[in-house]
C-alpha positions in Angstrom: -66.9 99.6 -10.2 -67.5 95.9 -10.0 -64.3 93.6 -10.3 -64.8 89.8 -10.9 -62.8 87.1 -9.1 -59.9 85.4 -10.9 -60.9 81.9 -12.3 -58.7 78.9 -11.9 -56.8 77.9 -15.0 -57.5 74.9 -17.0 -54.3 73.2 -15.9 -55.3 73.6 -12.3 -58.6 72.0 -12.9 -57.0 69.0 -14.6 -54.6 68.5 -11.7 -57.4 68.6 -9.1 -59.5 66.1 -11.0 -56.5 63.7 -11.3 -55.8 64.0 -7.6 -59.4 63.2 -6.7 -59.5 60.2 -9.0 -56.2 58.9 -7.7 -57.3 59.1 -4.1 -60.6 57.5 -4.9 -59.0 54.7 -6.9 -56.6 53.8 -4.1 -59.4 53.6 -1.6 -61.4 51.4 -3.9 -58.5 49.0 -4.4 -57.8 48.8 -0.7 -61.4 47.9 0.1 -62.8 46.2 -3.0 -59.9 44.2 -4.5 -60.0 40.4 -4.0 -58.2 37.3 -5.4 -61.1 36.7 -7.8 -60.6 40.1 -9.4 -57.0 39.2 -10.3 -56.0 37.4 -13.4 -54.0 34.2 -13.1 -50.3 34.8 -13.2 -50.9 38.5 -13.4 -48.8 39.5 -10.3 -45.0 39.4 -10.8 -42.8 38.0 -8.1 -41.2 41.4 -7.5 -44.5 42.6 -6.1 -44.3 40.2 -3.1 -42.4 41.2 -0.1 -39.2 39.2 0.5 -39.4 36.3 3.0 -43.1 36.6 3.5 -44.3 33.4 1.9 -44.3 30.3 4.2 -45.5 26.8 4.2 -49.0 28.0 4.9 -49.1 29.7 1.5 -47.0 27.1 -0.4 -47.9 23.5 -1.0 -44.4 21.9 -0.8 -45.6 18.6 -2.4 -46.3 20.5 -5.6 -42.8 22.0 -5.8 -40.5 20.7 -8.4 -37.0 19.3 -7.8 -34.4 21.9 -7.1 -31.7 21.5 -9.7 -28.9 21.0 -7.0 -30.9 18.3 -5.3 -29.4 15.9 -7.8 -26.2 16.1 -5.9 -28.0 15.4 -2.6 -29.4 12.2 -4.2 -25.9 11.1 -5.4 -24.2 12.0 -2.1 -25.5 8.9 -0.4 -24.5 6.8 -3.4 -21.0 8.4 -3.3 -20.8 7.8 0.4 -21.8 4.1 0.0 -19.3 3.7 -2.8 -16.6 5.3 -0.7 -17.5 2.9 2.2 -17.4 0.0 -0.3 -14.1 1.2 -1.6 -12.8 1.5 2.0 -14.0 -2.0 2.8 -12.4 -3.3 -0.3 -9.2 -1.6 0.5 -9.3 -3.0 4.0 -9.9 -6.5 2.6 -7.0 -6.0 0.1 -4.8 -4.8 2.9 -5.7 -7.8 5.1 -5.1 -10.1 2.1 -1.7 -8.4 1.5 -0.9 -8.8 5.1 -1.9 -12.4 5.1 0.1 -13.0 1.9 3.1 -11.2 3.5 2.7 -13.4 6.6 2.5 -16.5 4.5 5.6 -15.4 2.5 7.4 -14.7 5.7 6.5 -18.1 7.1 7.6 -19.7 3.8 10.8 -17.8 3.9 11.4 -18.8 7.5 10.8 -22.5 6.6 13.2 -22.2 3.6 15.7 -20.6 5.9 15.4 -23.5 8.3 15.7 -25.9 5.4 18.8 -24.1 4.2 20.4 -25.1 7.5 20.0 -28.7 6.5 21.3 -30.9 3.7 19.4 -34.1 3.0 17.3 -33.5 6.1 20.4 -33.3 8.3 21.8 -30.3 10.2 24.7 -28.4 8.7 26.7 -29.2 11.8 26.8 -32.8 10.6 28.9 -31.8 7.6 31.2 -29.3 9.2 34.9 -30.0 9.1 35.3 -29.6 12.9 33.0 -32.6 13.3 35.6 -34.9 11.7 37.5 -36.9 14.2 40.8 -38.8 13.6 41.0 -42.0 15.5 44.5 -43.4 15.8 45.9 -46.8 16.8 49.6 -47.8 17.1 51.0 -51.3 17.2 54.1 -52.1 19.4 57.5 -51.5 17.8 58.9 -54.5 15.9 62.5 -55.1 14.9 63.7 -54.9 11.3 65.8 -58.0 10.5 66.9 -58.9 7.0 63.6 -60.7 6.2 61.5 -58.1 7.9 59.0 -58.5 10.7 55.3 -58.3 9.9 52.8 -56.2 11.9 49.2 -55.1 11.7 47.1 -52.6 13.5 43.4 -51.4 13.4 42.0 -48.0 14.3 38.2 -47.9 15.1 35.5 -45.2 15.1 33.3 -44.9 18.2 29.9 -46.4 18.4 28.1 -43.2 17.4 30.5 -42.5 14.5 31.2 -43.8 11.0 34.4 -43.8 9.0 34.9 -41.7 5.8 38.6 -42.6 5.1 41.8 -43.8 6.7 45.4 -45.0 6.2 48.6 -45.9 8.0 52.4 -46.3 8.0 55.6 -47.1 9.9 57.3 -44.5 12.1 60.0 -43.9 14.6 59.1 -41.2 17.0 61.1 -38.0 16.5 63.0 -39.4 13.5 62.7 -39.4 9.7 60.0 -41.5 8.2 61.5 -44.5 6.3 60.9 -45.2 2.7 58.5 -47.9 1.4 61.4 -50.1 0.6 62.6 -50.0 4.1 59.3 -50.6 5.8 56.5 -51.1 3.3 52.7 -51.0 4.1 51.5 -54.2 2.5 47.8 -53.6 3.0 45.6 -50.7 4.0 41.8 -51.3 4.0 38.6 -50.0 5.6 36.7 -52.2 8.1 33.0 -52.4 7.0 30.0 -53.5 9.1 26.8 -55.2 7.9 25.2 -51.8 7.1 28.1 -51.1 4.6 29.4 -48.4 6.9 33.1 -47.9 7.6 33.7 -48.5 11.3 37.5 -48.5 11.2 40.7 -48.9 9.3 43.2 -51.8 9.2 46.8 -51.6 8.1 49.4 -54.4 7.5 53.1 -53.9 7.0 56.7 -55.4 7.3 59.6 -53.7 8.9 62.9 -54.4 7.0 64.8 -51.3 7.9 67.0 -52.9 10.6 65.6 -50.4 13.2 62.7 -51.1 15.5 59.6 -49.3 14.2 55.9 -49.1 15.1 53.0 -49.5 12.6 50.3 -46.9 12.9 46.7 -46.9 11.5 44.2 -44.0 11.5 40.6 -43.6 10.5 38.6 -40.4 9.8 35.3 -40.5 11.7 32.1 -38.3 11.6 28.8 -38.6 13.5 26.5 -41.3 12.1 23.8 -38.6 11.5 26.1 -37.1 8.8 
């Protein structure tokens, strides 16, 4: 008895045909595909291998500006502005320093001026620069009518007088009253420059006791 061979099913035939077409299509694409057969802008970027495009494939001059390149352009401007600001700060600091130096110099000058009065050193007005010049006449007796006497105290050549006076005295005894031994005149001695150079005193001793007439003048340096 004759038995026929099993035939392939329809699904098997479809699968075999699909496989043959797939293999043939891949071979065709690998050997026949060229850039001319591709539509412009038809290949998406995710079909290109990463890091495979170089300057050979890319015309850099036709690339647009990268958005962040704006910051690169302004970086130099910012740097220049910062340098300008620094320079301005340096000038300001130098100006401030100069102003402070000028102020210090002015203060120093004023401090030196403060040591003077009317252009003269303060020492010319100090109390310890005042000198008392004294002159005493010989003792004279004191009869009923009285004995006159006069005496003059003088400043030194580099001094000038600022005041003076005089009176009768007995050494180590009580000073008499004016009625007993009056001072009849007490006056400054003035030179041609209207400066006091001494002090002159006149008096009369009527006390009945020998007494001496004394004159004194207060002197300071002529620079005062």
